[in-house]
VEXDREN-2710 file (C-alpha; in Angstrom, 1 decimal):
% VEXDREN-2710
k/r/px/py/pz
1/UNK/90.2/117.7/118.3
2/UNK/91.5/115.6/115.7
3/UNK/90.4/118.5/113.0
4/UNK/92.6/121.1/115.0
5/UNK/95.7/118.8/114.6
6/UNK/94.7/118.5/111.2
7/UNK/94.9/122.2/110.3
8/UNK/98.0/121.9/111.9
9/UNK/99.2/119.2/109.6
10/UNK/98.0/120.9/106.6
11/UNK/100.2/123.7/107.6
12/UNK/103.2/121.9/108.1
13/UNK/102.8/119.8/105.1
14/UNK/102.6/123.1/102.7
15/UNK/105.3/124.6/104.8
16/UNK/107.5/121.4/103.9
17/UNK/106.4/121.6/100.3
18/UNK/107.6/125.3/99.9
19/UNK/110.8/124.5/101.6
20/UNK/111.3/121.9/99.0
21/UNK/110.6/124.2/96.2
22/UNK/107.6/122.6/95.1
23/UNK/105.1/124.6/93.0
24/UNK/102.3/126.7/94.3
25/UNK/99.8/125.0/91.9
26/UNK/101.0/121.7/93.3
27/UNK/100.9/122.6/96.7
28/UNK/97.3/123.8/96.5
29/UNK/96.4/120.7/94.6
30/UNK/97.6/118.7/97.7
31/UNK/95.8/120.9/99.9
32/UNK/92.6/120.2/98.0
33/UNK/93.2/116.3/98.7
34/UNK/94.3/116.8/102.2
35/UNK/90.9/118.7/103.1
36/UNK/89.0/115.6/101.1
37/UNK/91.1/113.3/103.5
38/UNK/90.0/115.3/106.4
39/UNK/86.2/114.9/105.7
40/UNK/87.0/111.2/105.4
41/UNK/86.9/110.9/101.8
42/UNK/87.8/107.4/100.6
43/UNK/87.6/107.8/96.8
44/UNK/85.4/104.7/96.7
45/UNK/82.9/104.1/93.7
46/UNK/80.0/101.8/94.6
47/UNK/78.7/99.1/92.2
48/UNK/75.5/100.5/92.5
49/UNK/76.0/103.8/91.1
50/UNK/77.2/102.8/87.9
51/UNK/76.5/101.1/84.4
52/UNK/78.7/98.9/82.3
53/UNK/80.3/101.1/79.6
54/UNK/79.9/100.1/75.9
55/UNK/81.8/102.0/73.0
56/UNK/82.9/101.7/69.3
57/UNK/86.1/100.1/68.2
58/UNK/88.9/101.9/66.1
59/UNK/88.9/98.9/63.5
60/UNK/85.1/100.2/62.6
61/UNK/86.1/103.6/62.3
62/UNK/86.7/105.5/59.1
63/UNK/89.5/108.0/59.0
64/UNK/90.8/109.6/55.8
65/UNK/94.6/109.6/55.5
66/UNK/94.6/113.2/54.9
67/UNK/92.3/113.9/58.3
68/UNK/95.0/111.5/60.1
69/UNK/98.1/113.4/58.7
70/UNK/96.5/116.5/59.8
71/UNK/95.8/115.6/63.2
72/UNK/99.0/113.8/63.9
73/UNK/100.9/117.3/62.8
74/UNK/98.9/119.1/65.4
75/UNK/99.9/116.5/68.2
76/UNK/102.6/116.7/71.0
77/UNK/103.5/113.6/72.8
78/UNK/103.9/112.9/76.5
79/UNK/105.5/109.9/78.0
80/UNK/105.1/109.2/81.7
81/UNK/108.5/108.3/82.9
82/UNK/108.9/108.8/86.5
83/UNK/108.9/105.0/87.5
84/UNK/112.1/103.3/89.0
85/UNK/111.2/99.7/88.4
86/UNK/111.6/99.2/92.2
87/UNK/109.4/96.1/92.1
88/UNK/111.8/94.4/89.4
89/UNK/115.1/95.3/91.9
90/UNK/115.7/98.4/89.9
91/UNK/117.2/101.8/91.3
92/UNK/116.9/103.9/88.3
93/UNK/114.4/104.7/85.4
94/UNK/112.8/101.4/84.3
95/UNK/112.8/102.8/80.6
96/UNK/116.3/102.3/80.6
97/UNK/115.7/98.6/80.9
98/UNK/116.8/96.7/77.5
99/UNK/114.1/95.3/75.6
100/UNK/115.9/93.9/72.5
101/UNK/118.9/94.3/70.1
102/UNK/120.5/96.2/72.7
103/UNK/117.6/99.0/72.6
104/UNK/115.9/100.1/75.6
105/UNK/112.5/101.5/76.1
106/UNK/113.8/104.9/75.6
107/UNK/115.6/104.0/72.6
108/UNK/112.5/102.4/70.9
109/UNK/110.2/105.3/72.1
110/UNK/112.9/107.9/70.3
111/UNK/113.0/105.8/67.0
112/UNK/109.2/105.5/67.0
113/UNK/108.8/109.2/67.3
114/UNK/111.6/110.1/64.7
115/UNK/110.2/107.9/62.3
116/UNK/106.7/109.1/62.4
117/UNK/108.1/112.9/62.0
118/UNK/109.7/111.7/58.4
119/UNK/106.6/109.7/57.6
120/UNK/104.5/112.9/58.1
121/UNK/106.4/115.5/57.8
122/UNK/105.5/116.5/61.6
123/UNK/107.2/118.3/64.1
124/UNK/105.7/115.9/66.8
125/UNK/107.4/117.0/70.0
126/UNK/108.4/114.7/72.4
127/UNK/108.5/115.4/76.1
128/UNK/108.9/113.1/79.3
129/UNK/107.2/113.7/82.5
130/UNK/110.4/112.6/85.0
131/UNK/110.5/112.5/88.6
132/UNK/113.4/113.7/90.6
133/UNK/114.8/110.3/90.6
134/UNK/114.7/109.4/86.8
135/UNK/115.8/112.8/85.4
136/UNK/119.5/112.4/85.3
137/UNK/119.7/108.9/83.6
138/UNK/116.9/109.7/81.2
139/UNK/118.5/112.7/79.9
140/UNK/121.8/111.2/79.7
141/UNK/120.5/108.3/77.8
142/UNK/118.5/110.6/75.3
143/UNK/121.8/112.7/74.6
144/UNK/122.5/110.3/71.5
145/UNK/119.5/111.8/69.5
146/UNK/120.4/115.0/68.7
147/UNK/117.4/115.4/66.4
148/UNK/114.7/114.5/69.4
149/UNK/114.6/118.1/71.1
150/UNK/111.9/120.4/69.2
151/UNK/113.0/124.3/69.2
152/UNK/111.4/126.3/71.9
153/UNK/110.1/123.0/74.0
154/UNK/112.2/121.2/76.8
155/UNK/112.6/117.3/76.4
156/UNK/111.5/116.7/80.0
157/UNK/109.3/118.3/82.7
158/UNK/109.4/117.1/86.2
159/UNK/106.4/115.8/88.1
160/UNK/105.9/117.1/91.7
161/UNK/106.4/115.4/95.0
162/UNK/104.5/115.6/98.2
163/UNK/105.1/114.5/101.5
164/UNK/103.7/111.4/103.0
165/UNK/101.0/111.6/105.7
166/UNK/100.9/109.7/108.9
167/UNK/97.7/107.5/108.8
168/UNK/97.4/108.2/112.7
169/UNK/96.8/111.8/112.6
170/UNK/97.6/113.2/108.8
171/UNK/101.0/114.9/109.9
172/UNK/103.7/114.7/107.2
173/UNK/106.1/111.6/108.0
174/UNK/109.4/112.3/109.4
175/UNK/112.2/109.6/108.6
176/UNK/115.9/111.3/109.2
177/UNK/117.5/108.2/108.6
178/UNK/116.2/108.3/104.7
179/UNK/114.8/111.8/104.2
180/UNK/113.8/110.4/100.5
181/UNK/111.2/108.3/102.1
182/UNK/109.3/111.4/103.6
183/UNK/108.4/112.1/99.9
184/UNK/105.8/110.3/97.4
185/UNK/104.8/111.3/93.7
186/UNK/101.4/112.2/93.6
187/UNK/100.1/109.6/90.9
188/UNK/100.0/110.3/87.3
189/UNK/97.0/112.4/87.6
190/UNK/99.8/115.2/88.7
191/UNK/100.4/115.5/84.9
192/UNK/97.8/118.3/84.4
193/UNK/99.2/120.4/87.9
194/UNK/102.6/119.8/86.4
195/UNK/101.7/121.0/82.6
196/UNK/100.1/124.0/84.1
197/UNK/102.6/124.7/86.9
198/UNK/105.6/124.5/84.3
199/UNK/103.9/126.9/81.8
200/UNK/104.2/124.0/79.5
201/UNK/100.0/124.1/78.5
202/UNK/100.2/127.4/77.0
203/UNK/103.7/127.1/75.4
204/UNK/102.4/124.3/73.5
205/UNK/99.2/126.3/72.5
206/UNK/101.7/129.2/71.5
207/UNK/103.7/126.9/69.5
208/UNK/100.6/125.8/67.0
209/UNK/99.9/122.3/68.9
210/UNK/96.1/121.5/69.5
211/UNK/96.4/117.9/70.8
212/UNK/98.5/115.9/73.4
213/UNK/98.8/112.3/73.4
214/UNK/99.8/111.1/77.0
215/UNK/101.0/107.3/77.5
216/UNK/103.3/105.1/79.9
217/UNK/106.9/104.8/78.6
218/UNK/106.9/101.1/79.8
219/UNK/103.9/100.4/77.1
220/UNK/105.7/100.3/73.6
221/UNK/102.5/99.7/72.2
222/UNK/101.3/103.2/72.6
223/UNK/102.8/104.6/69.4
224/UNK/101.5/108.5/68.6
225/UNK/99.2/106.7/65.9
226/UNK/98.0/109.1/63.2
227/UNK/94.9/107.0/62.5
228/UNK/94.0/107.4/66.5
229/UNK/94.9/111.1/66.3
230/UNK/92.4/111.6/63.2
231/UNK/89.7/109.8/64.9
232/UNK/90.3/111.9/68.2
233/UNK/90.4/115.2/65.6
234/UNK/87.3/114.4/64.1
235/UNK/85.1/113.2/67.2
236/UNK/85.8/116.8/68.4
237/UNK/85.8/115.6/71.9
238/UNK/88.1/117.4/74.4
239/UNK/89.3/114.2/76.3
240/UNK/89.4/110.6/75.4
241/UNK/91.0/107.1/76.3
242/UNK/91.9/104.1/74.4
243/UNK/90.3/101.2/76.0
244/UNK/90.7/97.3/75.5
245/UNK/88.7/94.3/76.4
246/UNK/89.7/93.2/79.7
247/UNK/91.0/89.6/79.8
248/UNK/91.4/87.2/82.7
249/UNK/94.8/88.6/83.8
250/UNK/92.8/92.0/83.8
251/UNK/90.3/91.1/86.5
252/UNK/91.9/92.9/89.3
253/UNK/92.5/95.9/87.8
254/UNK/90.4/99.0/87.1
255/UNK/87.6/99.6/84.2
256/UNK/85.5/101.9/82.6
257/UNK/81.7/102.4/83.6
258/UNK/79.0/105.3/83.4
259/UNK/77.6/106.8/86.3
260/UNK/74.1/107.0/87.1
261/UNK/74.1/110.1/88.5
262/UNK/75.2/112.4/85.8
263/UNK/76.0/110.1/82.7
264/UNK/79.7/110.8/82.6
265/UNK/82.4/108.1/81.9
266/UNK/84.0/107.4/85.0
267/UNK/87.5/105.1/85.7
268/UNK/87.1/103.1/88.6
269/UNK/90.5/101.4/89.7
270/UNK/90.6/98.7/91.9
271/UNK/91.6/101.1/94.9
272/UNK/88.4/102.7/94.6
273/UNK/86.4/99.4/94.8
274/UNK/84.6/98.4/97.8
275/UNK/85.0/94.6/99.0
276/UNK/81.8/94.0/98.6
277/UNK/81.8/94.7/94.9
278/UNK/85.1/92.8/94.2
279/UNK/83.0/90.4/92.5
280/UNK/81.2/92.8/90.0
281/UNK/84.8/94.3/89.5
282/UNK/86.3/90.7/88.4
283/UNK/83.1/90.0/86.0
284/UNK/84.5/90.4/82.6
285/UNK/81.1/90.1/81.1
286/UNK/79.6/93.0/83.0
287/UNK/82.6/95.5/82.9
288/UNK/84.3/94.6/79.5
289/UNK/86.6/97.5/79.1
290/UNK/90.0/98.6/80.7
291/UNK/92.3/101.6/80.3
292/UNK/95.6/101.2/78.2
293/UNK/96.7/104.7/79.9
294/UNK/96.9/106.1/76.5
295/UNK/95.1/109.5/76.5
296/UNK/94.4/112.2/74.0
297/UNK/93.2/115.8/75.1
298/UNK/92.9/118.9/73.5
299/UNK/94.9/121.5/74.8
300/UNK/92.7/124.6/74.9
301/UNK/89.8/122.4/76.4
302/UNK/92.5/121.5/79.1
303/UNK/93.5/125.0/79.8
304/UNK/89.6/126.0/80.2
305/UNK/88.6/123.2/82.5
306/UNK/91.6/124.4/84.6
307/UNK/91.2/127.7/84.5
308/UNK/87.5/127.2/85.6
309/UNK/88.5/125.2/88.7
310/UNK/91.6/127.4/89.9
311/UNK/94.0/125.3/88.5
312/UNK/92.7/122.1/90.3
313/UNK/91.0/119.3/88.0
314/UNK/89.6/117.8/91.3
315/UNK/90.2/114.2/90.0
316/UNK/88.9/111.7/92.4
317/UNK/91.1/110.9/95.3
318/UNK/93.1/107.5/95.4
319/UNK/94.2/107.0/99.0
320/UNK/97.1/104.5/99.1
321/UNK/98.1/103.1/102.6
322/UNK/101.6/101.8/102.6
323/UNK/104.7/101.5/105.5
324/UNK/106.3/104.5/105.5
325/UNK/109.7/102.4/104.5
326/UNK/107.9/99.9/102.1
327/UNK/110.6/97.5/102.8
328/UNK/110.3/98.0/106.2
329/UNK/107.0/96.5/107.8
330/UNK/108.1/97.7/111.3
331/UNK/107.4/101.6/110.1
332/UNK/104.5/103.3/110.6
333/UNK/101.3/103.5/108.1
334/UNK/101.5/106.5/105.9
335/UNK/99.1/107.9/103.5
336/UNK/99.9/108.8/99.9
337/UNK/97.5/110.6/98.2
338/UNK/97.2/109.8/94.5
339/UNK/95.2/110.5/91.5
340/UNK/95.1/108.7/88.2
341/UNK/95.5/110.9/85.0
342/UNK/92.5/108.7/83.1
343/UNK/90.1/109.6/86.0
344/UNK/90.0/113.0/84.2
345/UNK/87.5/111.5/81.7
346/UNK/84.7/112.6/84.4
347/UNK/85.9/116.2/84.2
348/UNK/84.8/116.7/80.4
349/UNK/81.5/116.6/79.2
350/UNK/81.5/114.7/75.7
351/UNK/84.7/112.8/76.7
352/UNK/85.4/109.8/74.8
353/UNK/86.5/106.2/74.8
354/UNK/87.5/103.7/71.8
355/UNK/88.3/100.0/71.9
356/UNK/91.6/99.5/70.3
357/UNK/93.6/96.4/69.5
358/UNK/95.6/94.5/72.5
359/UNK/98.9/95.8/70.2
360/UNK/98.7/99.2/71.6
361/UNK/98.5/97.9/75.2
362/UNK/101.9/96.0/76.1
363/UNK/102.7/97.3/79.4
364/UNK/105.8/95.7/81.2
365/UNK/105.1/95.5/85.0
366/UNK/106.9/92.5/85.9
367/UNK/109.6/90.3/84.5
368/UNK/106.9/87.8/83.3
369/UNK/105.9/90.7/80.8
370/UNK/109.6/91.2/80.0
371/UNK/110.3/87.8/79.0
372/UNK/107.4/88.0/76.5
373/UNK/108.7/91.4/75.1
374/UNK/112.3/90.1/74.7
375/UNK/111.1/86.8/72.8
376/UNK/109.9/86.5/69.6
377/UNK/106.1/87.0/70.4
378/UNK/106.8/90.7/68.7
379/UNK/108.9/91.7/65.7
380/UNK/110.1/94.9/66.0
381/UNK/109.7/96.7/62.5
382/UNK/111.5/99.1/60.7
383/UNK/109.3/101.7/61.9
384/UNK/110.3/100.6/65.7
385/UNK/106.6/99.4/66.1
386/UNK/105.8/96.2/67.9
387/UNK/104.0/93.8/65.7
388/UNK/102.4/91.0/67.3
389/UNK/103.5/87.5/65.4
390/UNK/101.1/85.0/66.7
391/UNK/97.2/85.4/67.3
392/UNK/97.5/85.5/71.2
393/UNK/100.1/86.4/73.8
394/UNK/101.3/83.4/75.8
395/UNK/100.8/83.4/79.5
396/UNK/103.9/83.5/81.2
397/UNK/104.4/82.8/85.1
398/UNK/107.9/82.5/86.5
399/UNK/109.1/81.7/90.1
400/UNK/109.0/85.0/91.7
401/UNK/111.8/83.6/93.9
402/UNK/114.4/83.3/91.1
403/UNK/113.2/85.7/88.3
404/UNK/111.2/88.8/90.2
405/UNK/114.3/90.9/90.1
406/UNK/116.1/91.9/86.6
407/UNK/119.4/90.9/87.9
408/UNK/118.6/87.2/88.7
409/UNK/116.3/87.3/85.9
410/UNK/119.1/87.9/83.3
411/UNK/121.3/85.8/85.0
412/UNK/119.1/82.9/84.1
413/UNK/118.3/84.0/80.3
414/UNK/122.0/84.4/79.8
415/UNK/121.7/83.7/76.0
416/UNK/118.4/85.8/75.6
417/UNK/114.4/84.8/75.7
418/UNK/113.3/81.4/74.4
419/UNK/110.7/81.1/71.5
420/UNK/107.5/81.6/72.7
421/UNK/105.8/82.1/69.5
422/UNK/104.1/78.7/69.3
423/UNK/103.4/78.7/73.3
424/UNK/100.2/78.9/75.1
425/UNK/101.8/79.1/78.2
426/UNK/104.9/78.9/80.2
427/UNK/105.1/78.3/84.0
428/UNK/108.4/77.9/85.5
429/UNK/108.4/76.7/89.0
430/UNK/112.0/76.8/90.7
431/UNK/115.5/77.5/89.6
432/UNK/116.0/77.0/85.8
433/UNK/118.6/78.5/83.8
434/UNK/118.0/78.6/79.9
435/UNK/120.5/78.1/76.8
436/UNK/120.6/79.6/73.7
437/UNK/117.7/78.7/71.2
438/UNK/115.4/77.1/73.3
439/UNK/111.9/76.6/71.7
440/UNK/108.4/76.7/73.9
441/UNK/105.5/74.9/72.2
442/UNK/101.9/74.5/73.6
443/UNK/101.2/74.6/77.2
444/UNK/104.8/74.0/79.2
445/UNK/105.3/73.9/83.0
446/UNK/108.8/73.2/84.4
447/UNK/109.1/72.5/87.8
448/UNK/112.1/71.2/89.9
449/UNK/113.2/71.4/93.5
450/UNK/116.9/71.6/92.4
451/UNK/118.6/73.9/90.2
452/UNK/118.3/73.1/86.6
453/UNK/119.5/73.9/83.2
454/UNK/117.7/73.6/79.8
455/UNK/120.4/73.0/77.1
456/UNK/120.7/75.3/74.1
457/UNK/118.0/74.0/71.0
458/UNK/115.9/72.2/73.3
459/UNK/112.3/72.2/72.3
460/UNK/110.0/72.1/75.3
461/UNK/106.6/70.8/74.1
462/UNK/103.3/70.2/75.8
463/UNK/103.3/66.6/77.1
464/UNK/100.4/64.1/78.2
465/UNK/100.6/64.1/81.9
466/UNK/102.3/60.7/82.4
467/UNK/102.4/58.6/85.7
468/UNK/106.1/57.6/87.2
469/UNK/106.0/53.9/86.7
470/UNK/108.5/53.6/89.7
471/UNK/105.9/55.4/91.8
END
């Protein structure tokens, strides 16, 4: 009985996508995942099917300057820019957030690329994969960089969208009062579908490019570095991902492993981990590396892989169950069918990973991350690359009630971020506002039930716990 309804569900979903002008390649790809869902596929990767993965480090690799320069001249850069920063209370492209000196993520990315073009005499085209929600804002913000577009290539292409499916019967969800909420992005694994559907893969090859470097626009550490490009070129690999050593803050996130069945490298996300395997997922001595989401691929290898599979790479399914309206727990449960772009590593024979420094992985997912980025923990060089000033990045935990949303966060740091260069950790409980030139040293926790202000120029230093004598 159910499967009959499901056939109807797929038919309706296809029709809905066509009506919305979604590309046929994307519709076929969605249908592939719909059938997997119908057959009860969960996308789970059990611990007993994988082994831990070891890898070489970029610091130990020799890359000649000539190889590096040659590789970067054959590279195109793509930034994933579809995110709205909704978890931080934003309703426009997250990359428009001011990072420092009045520069946004977009400003810094554009300047990093323009600097590298000069340094290596490279065309280094930059393309943004926007969503239907981030396109207009992003393109308007980039207008000031007249030299950014490269002849014959667009500055943006759009990621696809797909219908949310009701968990109960896999029918496309309807929500007339906010029809926008009937749609979701297919996860960043959609990049390959979108590049093929827009004809961009072929255009890049025709224009003489050989490699593509992809990263998230909220990770300013992901510079299209010539040395990494040189390593990738000389490895001869079709596909590679930069990895970093996992730290305690990465315990809940995904990691690399090797599949026992065929020896391929896989990327296991937390959403693909069984409850019984959560402990192994969190074991940093077993699974040592996580993905930076900085990817390199060979254009020709990508075209061949897509051609061989009828345009569908067949990345592992990630089944994301949410409420139809994420802000209203009373709305029905829906399935968002997602894929992760890094999971493509298992499609390619001979794919590689390489350990890079944490300086290439500076993602901003919360206002805690934003405070570190705005502080003096990083210097912004003339090449617009972030240079980490201290040995360690301090751990920051701000009270979610007062700092989670960007607007509230900005109000409480009206004069800018405190100095965190000498901080080990900085925990704020309660509602604190900070004056100009506050400095944090060592491990500092502020806690107060009432709203308080830290005056400008205050040095907050680690204190021995002391007993209140009146207590």
